[in-house]
Structure formats: structure tokens, C-alpha cells
N, C-alpha and C positions, 0 to 999 in steps of 0.2 A: 775556615776563611771568612776573612773580614770583606764585605761587601761596601762597594762603594755608591754614591748617588746614583751614577751612571747606570749602575746594574739595577737598582731598584726601579727607574724610571723605564728601563728596557722590559724589563720582566711583568710589572704591575700597571703598565700606562701603555694603552693602544687604542687605535680607531676602532669603534665598532659602530654599524649603521642598524638602528633599530634598537629595540629592546633585546639584551644579550640572551634572554632566555628563547624565545622564537626564534632568534638568529642560531642559537646553538643547536637546537631541533632542524632546520633548514641545513645547516652544516652537516648534521648527521647522514640525512637523506641525500645531500647532493654527492657528500663522499661515496657513499652506498651506490648510489646511482653512476656515478664516474667509473665503476668496476664491471658493469654490465656492456657486453659488446652489441646488444641489440636494445635501444632504449624505449622500446613500444612497452611502457611500464601498464601492470595490469593490477598491481595492490601496492599498498603501502602499511606498513605494520610498525607501530611507535611503543615503546615500553620506557617509563620515565620516572624519576623520583617526586617524591610529593612538593619539593620547592619549584622544581623545574615546571610540573603541571600547575602549581598556584601562580607562577609570574608569568605562565604561556598563556594562561586562559582567554584575559579580558584585552590586552594590550593592542593597538594598531600596529599593524606589519607594513615597514615599508615597501611601497609600490603596490600594495592592494586596496589602496583607494578607500580607506578607512576600515578593511577587512581584519579578522583578528581570529584568532584560535590556533590550537598545536595542529590539528588536522590540515588548516590551510598553511600553515608555516612548512610542514612537512613537505606538502604537494608543492609549494612554490620552489623549495630547495630542491625536489627531485626533478622538476621540469626545467627550470631555469638558473639553477644555482651555482655558483662557481667556488667549489672547494678550496680553491687555492686563494681565493682572498680571506679566509679566515672567517671573522666576525663581520665582516663587509661580502659575506656569501651571495647577500640579496641585491648587490647592486647591478647584476644584470637583468633583472626581472624588470618587464614591458606589460601592456596589456595584454599581449596575446597570451603571455605565459600566465597570468592571473586568469584568464578567461578557460585555459587549459584545465588549471587547478582547481577552479571553481566547480568545472563540469565533473572532473573527476571523482570532488566530493559530493555533488549532488547524487552520484551513481553509487555513492557508499562505499568507494572504493579505499578509504582510509579508516585504519583502525587503531584508536587509542587506547594504551593500557596503562592505567596507575599501580604502582608500585608501593602499596602503603607503607611498607616496614622499610624500604630501601633508604639509607642514609648517604650524605653528601652528593655533588653532582653525578647524574646517571641519566644517559640515554642511548637506547640502542634502537636502530631503525634497520628494518628489512626492505628493501625494495624486490618486487617479482614481475618478471615478464612470462611469457608463455614457458621457456624454457630453463630460465637461470634464477638464482636468488642471490642478492649481495645484502651485505649486512655491514653496518659500521655501527661502533660504541665509542661513546664520548662519557669520560669519568673525571671527578675530582676539579676538573678546571672547565670553562664553557668552549674552549676549542681545543681540548686534548682529545685527541681521536687515539685511543689505546688499541683498539682492535679494527682489522677489515677481513671480512669472508667473502668467498665468493662460492656458492653451491656448498656451502658447509666447511671450506676449506680454509684454515688460516692463512691469510699472507704475511708472511713474515718481514718484507721488506718493501715499504712504498714511501714515496715522497711525502705525503701527510703522515704518516707514522712516524719517521724519523723527525721530523720538526717539532711536532707536538709531544713525544715522550721526552724530549729533552727539555723542553719548557715545563713539563710538569715536575720533573726531576729539579729542576732549578726552583721553581715555584716554594716546594715542599723545604728545600733548604732554605732558601731566602726566610720564609716563615720560621723555620726553627729558630735561626739565626736572630731576626726582628724581637723573637719574644724573649730573648735573654740580655737585650741591651737597655741601657740607662735614656730617659728624656733628653740627659746632656748631649750624649753622643748623637740622637736623633738631631738635633738643633744643630751639631756641628757639620752635619753633613752637608748642607748646601753650599758651604765653604769652598767643597771641594769642585764644583761646578765649572764646565769650561763652555767655550762658544757654543759647542755642539750642543749641550745639553740647554743651555737657553734657548737656542734656536726650536728645538725639540719642545718645551715649554710653551714658547709662542706658537707652536702649531696647534698644541690644546687650546691656548686662547682663541686662536682664529676659529677653530672647529667650534667651539663653545657659544661663540660671537654672532657666529652664521645661525646657529639653532635660535639663539635668544632674538635676533633681529628678524627672522621668519614668525616667529612665534608673536612677536610684537605688532608685525606686518598684516598677518591673517587672522590672530587670535583664534587658532586651531584647539582642539580638544576642548577641555574646559574653560580655557582662554582666562587663566588666573592672572596670568602676567599683564595682559592687555586692560582687564579689568583694573587692576590696581593703578596703571598707569592713567585710565579713563577717571578714575576717581581724584587722581592728584589733578588733574585739568579741572574737574568739577570745582576743586577748592575743599575737598572733603578729607583728604588726606595731604600731608605735607612730605615731600621728598626729600628726606633726609638718608645718611648713610644706610641705615636699617632697612628703609623700606625699597631704597636703590638696589640694595642687596638681593633683595626679596623680588622686585619686578624683574631683574635679569636671570637670576636661576630659574624662577618660576616658567618664565616666557620660554625660555629653551626647553624647560620639560614639557610645557603643553605642546611645542614643536615634534620633541622627539617622540614622546607618548603617542602622538596621533600618526605617527606613520610617515613624517615628513623623510624625504630621501636624503638625508643629510648625514653624514657620519658626527657621533660625538668621540672625543678623547676618554675613553673609559679609563677607570682607576680602581685596582682591586678588583677586576673582571665586571665591573659595572658602568654604563654609561653614565647614569642618574649620581653615580658617587663621583664621576670626575665632573659634570657639572656643578655639584656640591662643593667639591674641593678646589673650583678654580675661579668660579665666577662672583662670589662672595669677595673674595679679595680683590678681583678685578674691577669691582664695583665700588669699593672703599677707597681704592686709590685716587679718586676724583674727589675724594672729601678731605684730603690732608696734603699736608707741605710735603709731598713726596713724588719726585720727578725721576726717581732713580730705576731707570730700567733694570738694573742687576737684582737691586733689592726686591723689586716687587715679583722678579721671576724666582728669585730663591725664595721669598714667601708662598708662593703656588708650588714649587717643589717640596718644600716643608709639610705643605698640608697634603700632597700625595704620600709622604713619608710616613706621618701621623697616621693616615687613612690605613697604609697597607699593616702599620705596626698593629692596629686594634683588630683590623681584621683577620691578623693570624691569630687572634685569640676569638673571636667569634665565628670563624668558619666564615665561607664564602657566601651561603644562602641559609638565613635562620627567619626564626618569627620576630626577630628585632629587626627594626627600619634602620639597615646600614646606612642610607643616605643622610638619616638624621643623627646617629651616633657616631658611626665611623669617620663618614666626610664632613659632618657638621663639625666633630672635634677638631679634624684635621683644619677647617677652613678657621676655627676659633684661633687655632695654634698659629696659623699663618699670618691671619690678621694682625694678631698680638705681635708678632714678629716684625712685620711690616710697619707697626705704629712704634717701634723702639722698645718694645716690651723686653725684659729680660728671662731668663728660664724661670722664675717663679712667677712672673707675670703669666707666662705661658702654660705653665703647669696648673695656674688658677682658672685660667680661660676654659681648658680643656674640662677641669673638675666642674665648672659651672654648668660648662654644655651639658656634659652626662648627666648631671644630677638633673638639669631641668628636661630634658629630651628622653631619659632612659627607659620609659615605659612606653614609647612609640612603637606600634607594631607595625608589620609587614603584612598587609592583606593582599598581595599580591601586587604585580604590575598593572598599571591601567592610566586612563587619562586623569585621574585623582591624585598620582604620585605629584602632581604640581601645587599642590596643597601643602603635602609634607615638605616638600624642597622650599617652598617658600618658608614655612615654620624654620626649617633648618638654618638656611641663611641668614634670616633676621636674627635667630637667636645665637648664631655663631658671632656675628658682629656686636651684640648685647654682652654675651660671653667676655670679649676680649675688650669692651670699655669697660665693663664690672671689675674685670681683674686689673686693668691698669690703674684702677681708682682703689685698690685694695678690698674690693669685693670679692671674696672667696667663701665657695662653701666648705664647712669645716668636717673634719674626719671623724666626727661623733653622729655625721647626718648618712643615714640611709646606706648605700652601697660605696659612698664616697670613703676612699683612705687616705692615710697620711701623704702616700707618694702617689703621684699620677701614674707611674707604671702599673701601682696595684689597683687603682681606680679602673684602669683599663682594663686590666686581668679579672676584674670583679665582674665587667660588661662581659666580657666573653664568658663566664661561668654563667651570668644569668641568660645568655643567650643558649648555651649549647645545653645546659642542665636544668635551668630553672623553667624554661619556656617551652619545652618539647609538647607538653600536652596542649598549651596554647596553639602551637603550629597545627596541631591534629584537628583543632576544633575550628580554627580558621578555614581549615580545609573542607571540613565538613559543610559548615555554613555554606561556602562558595558552592560545592557539588550540589548542594539541596538546592540552591537556589538556580543553578543551571538545570536540574531535573524538573523541577518547578515549572521553569520557563517553557 
């Protein structure tokens, strides 16, 4: 089967409220709770893989007034989540639900279990009341509910299952197809876009800009974006296209990772990937002679496509920071396309970015992700500019191959094979820190 750009956008790009890992935990809890006749919950228990655990540990949750934690995500999902909204499951959460969830946790009614040897995305949540036990399991994708049980009995047919099972199959097939095509074919895909596709990309820009504007207005989280903006006003930095892309992207991450109740348009299962894939390109457009709406939107679509291509090799979650490597490479390719680069320039930009940022680790989702997004955004612009001026990393260097396709596959090998022990070590450090606290 040959996929069109419309298929990639539909399967890989979607709105997500808050960080996708705690949102997935909340979705699992909300799905299980929806099966109970009596919503008087007495206990919540969650089992999850190391990467969901790592990314759900410290990041702020939407509607939680700065609160964080896997236990809180599960409780919020159970008491107020709407599983029909998928990764926007926490949209209905208000202060009353937050208070109820916090009291439940204070009474030690939520238990979280780490499955250290589990690979891939895995979340299983059991919700109990006085008479019933309901269970939901998510696997492979953040919103992919593969199993629902009530009192130990498997539910074979349910609206939450029918939608997500189809999505799982689609994503798997798409990733297999993407892994086997060339960069030339990827670059040609945006030419197929129609007005419906263009409007969808614009929706993503609108979501991303609302987050960036929130971040610049209120300076939440680490306040990386607003601090860079302040340094410009103080005359300590000059706002060129590199800095503009860093400001916009990090400000949006500041807002998202601090729990702002605004959705991001995720890319390949991650809202921060979406911010990195979209906002550097949107920032660069203001510095070049290009007011062509269609070309700008095609550049962002190409960024999503390249991001999906790399994620097909690295996996959804890993020890490598996908915002830096996958979405950063996507942005570098999109910026080069926007500035009139050909396939050789785009290939060079991708290789430049990967060589520059290949060592960036993922040490969980949290406020300081804004620093990594700022780095990725600025490096994406620099990589594009270097490539357009004939500066390319050579195939003799490190993990860089002769072709961009093989280079991206090498990143996948580094992620899935080379950094397994790194991921375990990161998690050990994080858990020890939590225990010591």
C-alpha cells in the first residue's frame, strides 16, 4: 500500500492536552472507570513501562495547578477524565475534581507499579469500588486501548477498543512503509496536499502559537522563552531567525510542560515533537522573502513527515530525545525546503542536525524540556543555513552515512540498541532522587 500525505497527517498528527505520558495514564484510568456502574472508587492501581514512568514522573498536568505525578494523572483520569477525548482526556478536569483526586492520593489509595523489563508503551490500570473491578490496558501507542475488562471478564466489543485497535494497525503499517522509502519520495509527498490538508496544518500552527503566546505572556515553567525575549529587550542578544525560532518554540514548551490547559498538535505521539516540527519553520518565515502560504504549509507538512520517518526507526519512546533528533531533523528539512533548498540541501540539513544533537538524552518530561526544544529549534535553523551554503557533515564522521536515509536508520540503531543501558541508568537516577526526597 502506498500512503499519501493525508494518511500520514491523519495517523501521526493529532491534538494532545498536556504531556502525552500522564495523559495516557489518565486515559487508561478514565477508560477503566467508564466500565463501572458505581463510580464510588475505593482503589486505583497502575502498572507501566519504564519510559512512561520516566516521562510521567515530574511533568505538570493540565488542570492540576502545577501538580504532577503518575498517581495524580491516574486519579484525575478516574474521577473526571473523558476517555472519548483520547489524549485530551483531561479537558473536563476542574478544581473540584482536582481536590477529590488529591484527597484520594493523600489517603494512599493509588498504587503505581514499575515494570522494569517491559519494552514499548504499556499502561494497565485497575479501578475498584466496593463490588467491582475494571481494567484498561494501553499498548504500543499512547491512545491505543487494547484491552478492557470488568470483574476479570474481557470485553470484546466497545467503542474505545474499536477506534484504537484500528489506529494501532494503521500506525504499524505506516511505520513499516515509511522505513523503506527514500528521502526523495518523502520530499515529493507535500505536493499531493489539498485544501483540507492545508487547513489541518493551520490548525496545528494555531494550537502551537496559542501555547507560545501563553508562555511569553505568563512565563510559566522555567520561563526559557520569556527569558530569551527579555535578553533581547535588554540588548544582550540580537533577535535573528535562530533566536526567534528558539524563543517561540521554548515558550510554547514552557506553557505546555507547566500544565497550561491548551492542546498542542502532537507529531508521532508527542506534543513537544509537534512544537519542534512546527514553530521553528513558522518563525523563520518572517525573516525570508516568502509569503507563499502553500509553501509554508508544505514545509511544515514535510517536517511532520521526516519526524515520522525517524520515529519509525527509533521507536515512540527511548533514551534519545526525540524532540531534538526526530522533530529537530524534521524542522531542519522543512526550513531548508521553505528557503528553496533542493534534495541535496535537505539531506545535508538533516545530517548536520543529527551529527550535532545525536547525544541528547531524554531524562523524562518536565519543565526543563524547554531548554532542549530551544536547542533543537536553533540547531534546526543553523543546520538548514549551513546546508544551503554547502556545509555538510561528511560520511566519514561518526554515525553519519553517505545517504540521509541510512543516517536516520543509524539513529534508530543508536536509540533501540546502543542506549538501552543509558535508559536504565537515567531511570535509576530519577527513582533514587525521588526516594531520597
